[in-house]
C-alpha positions in Angstrom: 119.6 141.2 102.6 118.8 137.6 103.6 121.0 134.9 102.0 120.4 131.2 101.2 122.8 128.5 102.6 124.9 128.8 99.4 125.3 132.5 99.7 122.8 133.7 97.1 120.3 136.4 97.9 116.7 135.3 98.8 114.3 136.8 96.2 112.2 139.7 97.4 108.7 138.9 98.6 105.9 139.9 96.1 102.2 139.6 96.1 99.3 138.9 93.7 95.6 139.3 94.5 93.5 136.3 93.4 89.7 135.9 93.5 86.6 137.9 93.0 85.9 141.1 94.9 84.9 140.3 98.4 86.8 137.0 98.3 90.2 138.2 97.3 93.3 136.4 98.7 96.7 138.1 98.8 99.1 135.4 97.7 102.8 135.7 98.6 105.3 134.9 95.9 109.1 134.8 95.6 110.4 135.0 92.0 114.1 134.5 91.1 114.9 135.7 87.6 117.2 133.5 85.5 117.6 131.3 82.5 115.0 128.9 81.1 113.5 126.5 81.5 112.6 127.9 84.9 111.2 125.9 87.8 107.8 126.4 89.5 107.2 125.0 93.0 103.9 123.7 94.2 103.9 122.8 97.9 101.9 120.3 99.9 98.8 120.5 102.1 99.5 122.7 105.2 103.1 123.4 104.1 104.8 126.5 102.8 107.5 127.8 100.5 110.1 127.9 103.3 110.1 124.1 103.5 113.3 122.1 102.9 112.5 121.0 99.4 111.3 124.4 98.2 114.4 126.2 99.5 116.7 123.5 98.1 115.1 124.1 94.7 115.5 127.8 94.9 119.2 127.4 95.9 119.7 125.0 93.0 118.2 127.7 90.7 120.5 130.3 92.1 123.6 128.2 91.7 122.8 127.4 88.0 121.3 130.7 87.1 117.8 129.3 86.5 114.5 131.2 87.0 112.5 129.9 90.0 109.0 130.8 91.3 107.6 129.6 94.6 104.5 130.8 96.5 102.2 130.1 99.4 98.6 129.0 98.9 96.0 131.1 100.8 95.9 130.1 104.4 99.5 129.0 104.2 102.8 130.7 105.1 102.9 134.4 104.2 99.7 134.5 102.2 96.4 135.8 103.5 93.3 133.8 104.3 92.3 131.0 106.6 93.6 127.5 106.1 90.1 126.2 107.1 88.5 128.0 104.2 90.8 126.4 101.6 89.7 124.0 98.9 91.3 122.2 96.0 89.6 124.5 93.6 90.7 127.7 95.4 94.3 126.5 95.6 94.3 125.5 92.0 93.0 128.9 91.0 95.8 130.5 92.9 98.4 128.1 91.3 97.2 129.0 87.8 97.1 132.8 88.5 100.7 132.8 89.9 101.9 130.6 87.0 100.4 133.0 84.5 101.6 136.2 86.2 105.1 135.2 87.3 106.3 132.6 84.8 107.3 132.9 81.1 108.7 130.4 78.7 109.2 126.7 79.4 108.8 125.6 83.0 109.6 122.5 85.1 106.8 122.2 87.6 107.8 120.5 90.8 104.9 119.4 93.0 105.1 117.8 96.4 102.2 115.7 97.9 99.1 117.9 97.3 101.3 119.9 95.1 101.4 116.9 92.8 97.7 117.2 92.4 98.0 120.9 91.8 100.7 120.2 89.2 98.4 117.8 87.3 95.5 120.2 87.5 97.7 123.0 86.2 98.9 120.8 83.3 95.3 119.9 82.4 94.4 123.6 82.4 97.3 124.5 80.2 96.6 121.6 77.8 93.2 123.1 77.2 95.0 126.3 76.0 97.2 124.5 73.4 97.2 126.4 70.2 96.7 129.8 71.9 99.3 132.3 72.9 100.7 131.7 76.3 103.5 133.4 78.3 104.6 130.1 79.9 104.5 126.4 78.9 105.3 123.1 80.5 108.7 121.4 79.9 108.2 118.7 82.5 106.7 117.6 85.8 108.6 116.4 88.8 106.1 114.9 91.3 107.2 114.0 94.8 104.8 111.6 96.7 102.0 112.9 94.5 98.6 112.9 96.1 95.9 113.5 93.4 92.4 112.9 94.7 93.7 112.6 98.3 90.6 114.3 99.8 88.5 111.4 98.5 90.8 108.3 98.2 93.3 109.0 101.1 91.0 110.9 103.5 87.3 110.3 103.1 87.4 106.6 102.1 89.8 105.9 105.0 87.9 107.8 107.7 85.9 105.9 110.3 82.1 106.4 110.3 82.5 108.5 113.5 84.9 110.9 111.8 82.7 111.1 108.7 79.7 111.9 110.8 81.5 114.6 112.7 82.6 116.2 109.4 79.1 116.1 108.0 77.3 117.4 111.1 79.8 119.8 112.5 81.5 120.8 109.2 85.0 120.1 110.5 87.3 117.5 112.1 90.7 118.3 113.4 93.2 115.7 112.3 96.2 114.9 114.4 99.5 115.5 112.7 103.0 114.0 113.1 104.4 117.4 111.9 102.7 119.8 114.3 99.3 120.9 115.7 96.1 119.1 114.5 94.7 120.7 111.4 91.1 121.1 110.2 89.6 118.8 107.6 86.4 120.5 106.5 83.2 119.3 104.9 83.8 121.9 102.1 87.3 120.6 101.4 86.0 117.0 101.0 82.9 117.9 98.9 84.6 120.6 96.7 87.5 118.2 96.1 85.2 115.9 94.2 85.0 118.5 91.4 88.7 117.9 90.7 89.3 114.2 90.8 91.7 112.8 88.2 92.4 109.2 88.8 90.5 106.7 86.8 90.8 108.7 83.6 93.5 109.8 81.2 95.6 112.8 82.3 97.2 114.3 79.2 99.9 116.5 80.6 101.8 116.8 77.3 105.3 116.7 78.8 107.8 114.2 80.5 107.0 113.2 84.0 109.3 112.1 86.8 107.7 110.7 90.0 109.6 110.1 93.3 107.8 108.0 95.8 108.8 106.6 99.2 107.9 102.9 99.8 107.6 103.7 103.5 105.2 106.6 103.0 102.4 106.4 105.6 100.4 109.2 104.1 100.5 108.5 100.3 100.9 104.7 99.7 103.3 103.8 96.8 100.3 102.1 95.1 98.8 105.5 94.7 101.7 106.7 92.7 101.7 103.5 90.7 98.0 104.0 89.9 98.8 107.5 88.7 101.3 106.2 86.1 98.5 104.3 84.5 96.6 107.6 83.9 99.5 109.2 82.1 99.6 108.4 78.4 103.0 109.8 77.7 105.8 107.3 77.1 108.2 109.5 79.0 107.0 108.7 82.5 109.5 107.4 85.1 108.5 106.3 88.6 111.4 106.0 91.1 110.5 104.0 94.3 112.7 105.0 97.2 112.7 101.8 99.3 113.5 103.4 102.6 111.8 106.8 101.8 109.0 108.4 103.9 106.4 110.9 102.8 108.5 114.1 103.1 111.5 112.8 101.1 113.5 115.7 102.5 116.8 113.8 103.4 119.9 114.9 101.6 119.8 111.9 99.3 116.1 112.6 98.6 116.8 116.2 97.8 119.6 115.1 95.4 117.1 112.8 93.6 114.7 115.7 93.2 117.3 118.0 91.8 118.7 115.3 89.5 115.2 114.9 88.0 114.8 118.6 87.6 118.2 118.9 86.0 117.5 116.0 83.6 114.3 117.6 82.4 115.9 121.1 82.2 118.6 119.8 80.0 116.6 117.3 78.0 
């Protein structure tokens, strides 16, 4: 059996089918049973549940006997589907389905980059259910370099006219990446993303929020996280600006901050 770096067993891989017939995606999930509140991981754009932060969260959960659920969006990691076919709405649907099927009781939702947008959309969907029976509820959000509305504010608005024209006429542009091969930005991703924009309005998440943001982040400027705080009506919102932090916030000291925030909300 595979073990984590702290000697605990890696949870078995499970799957859930999401979507209508003919458009079903097989979503890979790893669920660690344990005490509540549990933790629910939402990864970033073009990343997977084997990333540094996701594995650190699972190891923390194992050490302290907490429940933990992490998964891969369609087109990512061990899930089926094509990355180029992904949209914000599709990945949100998968997040909600996995949350409903694999989580129960209070949960700390941890979202990184695009996962921050997914976490906020999940919180909004759950808020609409308040007053109805639900297996799982929100106990807090930990958002790491959160990127709500990134398809519009951080991509489309920042693209040159040449890139915009290519996306509109060819349907896709391959964006260079500092983390690997170029990846596709599709017209459908941009246009469908406009159905899920959050900034500029009130986002009632109904729970405490902790935001970790690198001041040296080239992908999600710190002002983006600052703007998000103005959309959150809760008094219990804390933004921590890491002066020398980058976008990934995966250094040991960054991981420690993430786990400290999760621990605070878990014991609050």
